[in-house]
C-alpha positions as CSV (number, residue, x, y, z in Angstrom):
1,M,8.8,-13.6,-0.4
2,T,7.5,-10.6,1.8
3,E,10.0,-7.6,1.0
4,N,13.4,-8.2,0.0
5,R,13.9,-5.6,-3.1
6,P,12.9,-2.6,-1.4
7,T,14.1,-0.2,-4.3
8,Q,10.9,-0.8,-6.6
9,G,8.0,1.1,-6.3
10,I,5.9,4.2,-6.6
11,Q,6.3,5.2,-10.4
12,Q,7.0,9.0,-10.6
13,R,4.2,10.3,-12.7
14,G,2.8,13.8,-12.8
15,R,3.1,17.1,-11.3
16,R,1.8,15.6,-7.7
17,S,3.0,12.2,-8.0
18,R,6.8,13.4,-8.9
19,T,7.2,14.0,-5.1
20,F,6.9,10.1,-4.2
21,R,10.1,8.2,-3.8
22,R,10.4,4.7,-6.1
23,V,9.2,2.2,-2.7
24,G,6.4,0.1,-2.8
25,I,5.7,-3.8,-2.0
26,A,9.1,-5.2,-3.7
27,A,8.5,-8.5,-3.1
28,L,5.2,-8.4,-5.4
29,A,7.6,-8.4,-8.2
30,V,8.6,-12.2,-7.2
31,T,5.5,-13.6,-5.3
32,L,2.6,-12.1,-6.1
33,V,2.2,-12.7,-9.6
34,A,-1.4,-12.3,-10.3
35,G,-4.1,-12.8,-13.0
36,M,-7.1,-11.0,-14.8
37,A,-10.5,-11.6,-12.8
38,A,-13.6,-13.3,-14.7
39,A,-15.4,-10.6,-13.6
40,R,-14.3,-6.9,-12.5
41,G,-17.2,-5.8,-10.7
42,T,-16.6,-2.7,-7.9
43,A,-18.4,-2.8,-4.7
44,A,-17.9,0.1,-1.7
45,V,-19.5,0.8,1.5
46,E,-19.0,4.4,2.1
47,A,-19.9,6.8,5.0
48,G,-22.2,9.3,3.6
49,Q,-20.0,9.7,0.5
50,D,-18.9,8.9,-3.0
51,R,-15.5,9.3,-3.8
52,P,-15.0,8.2,-8.1
53,E,-11.7,9.0,-7.8
54,L,-10.9,6.2,-5.0
55,R,-12.9,3.9,-7.0
56,K,-11.4,4.5,-10.4
57,A,-7.8,4.4,-8.4
58,M,-8.4,1.1,-6.9
59,R,-10.2,-0.4,-10.3
60,E,-6.6,0.3,-11.7
61,F,-5.2,-2.7,-9.7
62,V,-7.7,-4.9,-11.5
63,D,-7.3,-3.6,-14.8
64,I,-3.8,-4.6,-14.8
65,G,-4.7,-8.0,-14.1
66,F,-4.8,-8.6,-10.2
67,A,-7.8,-10.7,-9.5
68,G,-9.5,-8.3,-6.7
69,M,-8.3,-6.0,-4.2
70,Q,-10.0,-3.9,-0.9
71,V,-9.2,-0.5,0.1
72,R,-9.8,1.6,3.6
73,V,-9.2,5.5,3.3
74,H,-9.4,7.5,7.0
75,D,-9.0,10.9,6.3
76,E,-10.6,14.6,7.0
77,R,-13.5,13.4,5.0
78,G,-14.0,10.4,7.3
79,E,-13.8,6.9,6.2
80,W,-14.6,5.4,2.6
81,V,-14.1,1.5,2.1
82,G,-14.6,-0.2,-1.1
83,S,-13.4,-3.0,-3.1
84,A,-12.7,-4.1,-7.0
85,G,-12.6,-7.4,-8.9
86,V,-13.6,-10.5,-7.5
87,R,-13.7,-12.7,-4.6
88,K,-13.0,-15.9,-6.1
89,L,-12.1,-16.6,-9.9
90,G,-15.0,-17.9,-12.0
91,A,-17.1,-16.0,-9.5
92,S,-19.0,-12.6,-9.9
93,A,-18.6,-11.9,-6.2
94,P,-16.3,-8.5,-5.2
95,P,-13.8,-9.0,-2.4
96,P,-15.4,-8.8,1.4
97,T,-14.5,-5.2,2.5
98,D,-14.1,-6.7,5.9
99,G,-12.2,-9.8,4.7
100,R,-9.3,-11.2,6.6
101,F,-5.6,-11.4,4.3
102,R,-2.0,-11.9,4.8
103,I,-0.5,-9.4,5.5
104,G,3.5,-10.6,4.9
105,S,5.7,-8.2,6.4
106,N,3.6,-5.6,7.9
107,T,4.2,-8.2,10.5
108,K,7.7,-6.9,10.8
109,T,6.1,-3.4,12.3
110,F,4.0,-5.5,15.0
111,V,7.0,-7.1,15.7
112,A,9.2,-4.5,16.1
113,T,6.9,-2.8,18.4
114,V,6.9,-5.7,21.0
115,V,10.7,-5.2,20.9
116,L,10.3,-2.2,21.8
117,H,7.8,-2.6,24.5
118,L,10.6,-5.0,26.0
119,V,13.1,-2.4,25.7
120,A,10.9,0.5,27.5
121,E,10.3,-2.2,30.3
122,G,14.0,-2.1,30.7
123,R,14.5,-5.9,29.5
124,L,16.0,-5.4,26.6
125,G,18.6,-2.7,25.4
126,L,18.4,-1.4,21.5
127,D,22.1,-1.8,21.5
128,D,22.5,-5.3,23.0
129,P,24.4,-7.8,21.5
130,V,22.1,-10.2,20.1
131,A,24.2,-13.0,21.0
132,D,23.7,-12.2,24.8
133,H,20.1,-13.6,24.8
134,L,20.0,-16.0,21.9
135,P,23.5,-17.5,22.7
136,R,22.8,-21.1,20.8
137,F,23.2,-19.3,17.6
138,G,26.6,-18.6,17.7
139,L,25.8,-15.1,16.7
140,D,28.3,-12.4,15.6
141,P,28.9,-10.6,18.8
142,R,28.3,-7.1,16.9
143,I,24.8,-7.9,16.0
144,T,22.5,-5.7,17.9
145,V,19.0,-5.5,18.6
146,R,18.7,-2.3,16.8
147,M,20.5,-3.9,13.6
148,L,17.9,-6.6,13.4
149,L,15.1,-4.4,13.4
150,Q,16.9,-2.0,10.7
151,H,18.3,-4.7,9.0
152,T,21.9,-3.5,9.0
153,S,22.5,-7.3,11.0
154,G,24.5,-8.6,7.5
155,I,22.6,-11.6,8.2
156,F,21.4,-13.7,5.2
157,N,17.7,-13.7,4.3
158,H,16.6,-17.4,4.7
159,T,13.9,-17.1,1.9
160,G,16.4,-16.1,-0.5
161,D,18.7,-12.5,-1.5
162,Y,19.7,-10.2,-3.3
163,Y,23.1,-8.4,-2.5
164,E,25.2,-6.4,-4.6
165,G,23.9,-7.4,-7.8
166,K,24.1,-11.3,-6.8
167,A,20.9,-13.7,-6.6
168,M,21.3,-16.4,-4.0
169,P,18.7,-18.6,-3.0
170,G,17.1,-19.8,-0.1
171,L,14.6,-22.1,1.3
172,P,11.6,-22.6,-1.5
173,S,10.0,-19.5,-1.7
174,T,8.7,-19.2,-5.4
175,G,7.8,-21.5,-8.2
176,R,6.8,-25.3,-8.0
177,E,9.3,-25.9,-5.1
178,W,7.2,-23.6,-3.0
179,V,3.9,-24.8,-4.2
180,D,5.2,-28.3,-3.5
181,N,5.9,-27.2,0.1
182,R,3.5,-24.8,1.0
183,F,2.3,-26.8,3.8
184,R,5.3,-27.9,5.1
185,T,6.3,-26.7,8.9
186,Y,9.1,-25.3,9.4
187,R,10.8,-24.4,13.0
188,P,12.2,-20.6,13.6
189,E,15.3,-22.7,14.7
190,E,15.6,-23.9,11.2
191,L,15.3,-20.8,9.3
192,V,17.9,-18.8,11.7
193,R,20.5,-21.7,11.2
194,F,19.7,-22.1,7.1
195,A,20.4,-18.4,7.2
196,L,23.7,-18.4,9.1
197,S,24.7,-21.6,7.1
198,Q,25.2,-19.2,4.4
199,G,27.4,-17.0,6.0
200,P,27.2,-12.9,6.4
201,L,26.9,-10.7,3.9
202,F,28.4,-7.7,5.5
203,A,30.0,-7.1,8.8
204,P,27.5,-5.7,11.3
205,G,26.6,-2.0,11.0
206,T,28.5,-1.5,8.2
207,D,25.6,-1.9,5.5
208,W,21.7,-2.8,4.7
209,N,20.0,-5.3,3.1
210,Y,16.6,-6.5,3.9
211,S,16.4,-9.8,5.4
212,N,13.6,-12.0,6.8
213,T,15.9,-13.9,9.3
214,N,16.4,-10.6,11.1
215,Y,12.9,-10.6,12.3
216,T,12.6,-14.4,13.1
217,L,15.4,-13.8,14.9
218,A,13.4,-10.5,17.0
219,A,10.6,-12.9,17.4
220,L,12.6,-15.7,18.8
221,L,14.2,-12.7,21.3
222,I,10.7,-11.6,22.6
223,E,10.2,-15.3,23.5
224,Q,13.7,-15.9,25.2
225,V,13.2,-12.6,27.0
226,T,9.6,-13.1,28.4
227,G,9.4,-17.0,28.5
228,H,6.5,-16.8,26.5
229,S,5.5,-17.2,22.6
230,Y,5.9,-14.4,20.6
231,A,2.2,-15.0,19.7
232,E,1.3,-14.3,23.4
233,E,3.2,-11.4,23.8
234,M,1.9,-9.7,20.8
235,R,-2.0,-10.8,21.8
236,R,-1.4,-9.2,25.1
237,R,0.7,-5.9,24.4
238,V,-0.8,-5.2,21.3
239,L,-4.0,-6.9,19.9
240,R,-6.1,-7.2,23.0
241,P,-5.5,-3.8,24.0
242,L,-6.5,-2.0,21.0
243,G,-9.3,-4.4,20.2
244,L,-7.7,-6.0,16.9
245,R,-10.3,-9.2,17.0
246,D,-9.6,-9.8,13.4
247,T,-5.5,-10.1,13.8
248,V,-4.1,-13.5,13.8
249,V,-0.5,-14.8,14.7
250,P,-1.6,-18.4,12.9
251,G,1.8,-20.1,13.8
252,A,1.9,-23.4,11.4
253,W,-2.3,-22.8,10.6
254,S,-2.7,-22.9,7.2
255,G,-6.4,-21.5,7.5
256,L,-7.6,-18.1,6.8
257,P,-10.6,-16.9,8.8
258,A,-14.2,-15.9,7.0
259,P,-14.9,-13.9,5.1
260,H,-11.9,-13.8,2.6
261,A,-11.0,-13.3,-0.6
262,H,-8.9,-16.2,-2.2
263,G,-5.6,-15.6,-3.5
264,Y,-4.0,-17.1,-6.3
265,Y,-0.3,-17.8,-7.5
266,H,0.4,-18.0,-11.3
267,Y,3.8,-19.5,-12.1
268,Q,5.8,-21.2,-14.9
269,D,6.4,-24.9,-14.7
270,A,8.6,-26.3,-17.1
271,G,7.7,-23.6,-19.1
272,H,4.1,-24.1,-18.8
273,P,1.6,-21.5,-17.1
274,K,0.0,-22.6,-14.1
275,T,-2.2,-21.3,-11.6
276,V,-3.1,-22.4,-8.1
277,D,-5.2,-21.3,-5.4
278,V,-2.9,-20.6,-2.1
279,T,-5.3,-19.4,-0.2
280,R,-4.3,-22.0,2.6
281,Q,-0.5,-22.1,3.2
282,N,1.6,-22.7,6.1
283,P,3.2,-19.7,7.1
284,S,6.2,-20.8,9.4
285,L,8.3,-20.1,6.5
286,L,7.8,-16.6,7.7
287,F,7.8,-16.6,11.4
288,G,8.1,-12.8,12.7
289,A,8.9,-11.6,9.3
290,G,5.7,-12.2,7.5
291,D,3.0,-14.8,8.9
292,M,0.4,-12.6,10.1
293,I,-3.5,-12.5,9.6
294,S,-5.6,-9.2,9.3
295,T,-7.9,-6.6,8.2
296,T,-8.0,-3.1,6.9
297,Q,-9.5,-1.8,9.8
298,D,-7.1,-3.7,11.9
299,L,-4.4,-2.3,10.5
300,H,-5.8,1.0,10.3
301,T,-6.5,1.0,14.0
302,F,-2.8,-0.6,14.8
303,F,-0.8,2.2,12.9
304,S,-3.1,5.1,13.9
305,A,-2.3,4.2,17.4
306,L,1.3,3.5,16.8
307,L,2.1,6.8,15.2
308,G,-0.4,8.4,17.4
309,G,2.2,7.6,20.7
310,R,-0.6,5.2,22.1
311,L,2.2,2.2,22.0
312,L,4.9,3.2,22.8
313,P,7.2,5.8,24.7
314,A,8.2,9.4,22.6
315,P,11.7,8.4,22.4
316,L,11.5,5.2,21.2
317,L,8.6,6.0,18.9
318,A,11.2,8.7,17.5
319,E,14.2,6.0,17.1
320,M,11.3,3.8,15.4
321,R,10.6,6.6,12.6
322,T,14.3,7.5,12.4
323,P,15.3,6.2,8.8
324,H,18.8,4.3,7.8
325,P,20.1,6.8,5.1
326,K,20.5,4.1,2.7
327,S,17.2,2.6,2.3
328,G,14.7,4.9,4.5
329,F,13.9,1.7,6.6
330,G,13.4,2.7,10.3
331,L,13.0,0.0,13.1
332,G,9.9,-1.8,11.5
333,L,9.0,1.3,9.7
334,R,9.2,2.8,6.3
335,V,9.8,6.5,5.8
336,Q,9.0,8.2,2.6
337,D,9.0,11.9,1.7
338,A,5.6,13.0,-0.1
339,G,6.3,16.3,-1.0
340,P,5.2,19.6,0.2
341,D,2.0,19.0,-2.7
342,C,0.8,16.0,-0.8
343,A,1.1,15.3,3.1
344,G,4.7,15.6,3.5
345,T,6.6,12.8,5.3
346,L,4.6,9.1,5.4
347,F,5.1,6.2,7.2
348,F,4.6,2.6,5.7
349,H,5.6,-0.9,5.2
350,N,3.6,-2.9,3.2
351,G,4.1,-6.5,2.3
352,S,3.7,-9.9,0.7
353,T,3.1,-13.3,0.9
354,V,2.4,-15.7,-2.3
355,G,-1.0,-14.8,-3.9
356,Y,-1.9,-11.9,-1.2
357,G,0.0,-8.4,-0.8
358,A,-1.0,-5.6,1.6
359,L,-0.9,-1.8,1.9
360,V,-0.5,0.6,4.9
361,Y,0.1,4.1,4.7
362,S,-0.3,7.1,7.1
363,T,0.6,10.6,8.2
364,P,3.2,11.2,10.9
365,D,0.3,11.7,13.3
366,G,-1.8,8.5,12.4
367,G,-4.7,10.9,11.2
368,K,-4.8,9.9,7.8
369,T,-4.3,6.6,6.8
370,L,-4.7,4.2,3.7
371,T,-4.8,0.7,4.0
372,A,-5.5,-2.1,1.5
373,S,-5.0,-5.7,0.3
374,I,-4.2,-7.2,-3.1
375,T,-5.3,-10.6,-4.5
376,G,-3.3,-12.5,-7.0
377,G,-4.9,-14.4,-10.0
378,N,-4.2,-16.2,-13.3
379,A,-2.0,-14.6,-15.3
380,E,1.1,-12.1,-15.3
381,V,0.8,-8.7,-14.3
382,N,4.1,-6.2,-15.1
383,L,5.2,-5.3,-11.6
384,V,7.7,-3.3,-13.2
385,E,5.9,-0.5,-14.9
386,D,2.0,-1.2,-14.5
387,Y,1.7,-2.1,-10.6
388,P,3.7,1.0,-9.8
389,K,1.6,3.2,-11.8
390,A,-1.5,1.9,-10.2
391,L,0.1,2.3,-6.7
392,D,1.2,5.9,-7.2
393,G,-2.1,6.7,-8.7
394,L,-3.9,5.5,-5.4
395,L,-1.1,7.7,-3.3
396,T,-1.8,10.3,-5.4
397,E,-5.4,10.4,-5.0
398,V,-5.1,9.8,-0.7
399,F,-2.7,11.8,0.0
400,C,-2.0,14.4,-2.6
401,G,-6.0,15.0,-3.3
């Protein structure tokens, strides 16, 4: 659920793509198991241009088995928007290019931005002990705000963890157990207490491990410091100032605003394959870590504003963009070297929930962006070989073309 194994990613392929490191949407390997669409049409709305190379790169995702995809590219040639595959299994209409979708762990970039707003106001310090602000959890006093945002706290991931070669189950996040519980409402305190009950993975600050619980705590920190809900602070500090009218912090609401493509989950139940429409699901399991809903346009606007320096003071944006040496994670951002033949450094995050995946990539100044959504379908996709190749092809066309 969302990104929790960030070593999987872009397949190195060809002269230009060799510069990309192997990073991408890791959680797709466990949650966005997708399917072959009944029809494979492609639709596009271009701003005075036709870009067949982008159409082809987008179709690769449908050809390997995803039900649908929508893509938006902003670059020196203007804006290009397109979609491929189907909006709903059994139908022929393509996904809407202005469709809403679940953005998964891209939520973390939004949450980190709000936390850093509070740091800029002097209401928090990056190196403050989190326990001073959230004493009710009995956190290790060595865990700081920075450690939450960069995943160096050592706190167990409540949706399940994988550390030093060992898989450790968490709250239901895959398979029939998740399907049967997908409308359950979790309280954020419940998520945190479950994670803490599993014990730490390492001493704070001594290692790195991706944990959704870090960002559930970060959202609770926002609420504790401001006295308002994390959703309210998100609207006040980010969504309204940027005019992100199609971006939602849904809480426990299981709906998805129209227009949208349907997301499906294909899984094995007692050895038998099953496919379930999971467009409706309660996102409270991912409070602050992967619960938000948005569009490709809103994600472009947000990332362009963030990296363009319109949301944070320069010193805090620099902190956000500084990667941990082991993982490439900054504070709610990931950093990737695309190499001198491409666009140089890229900033991104990406994320997924069951049935939906989201891609967001940007150049350092926010001037060139790729935002996209992928929907799962009714058969398995090879997420070890085929998916990284498709992702690599798309990134190559956008940032190395």
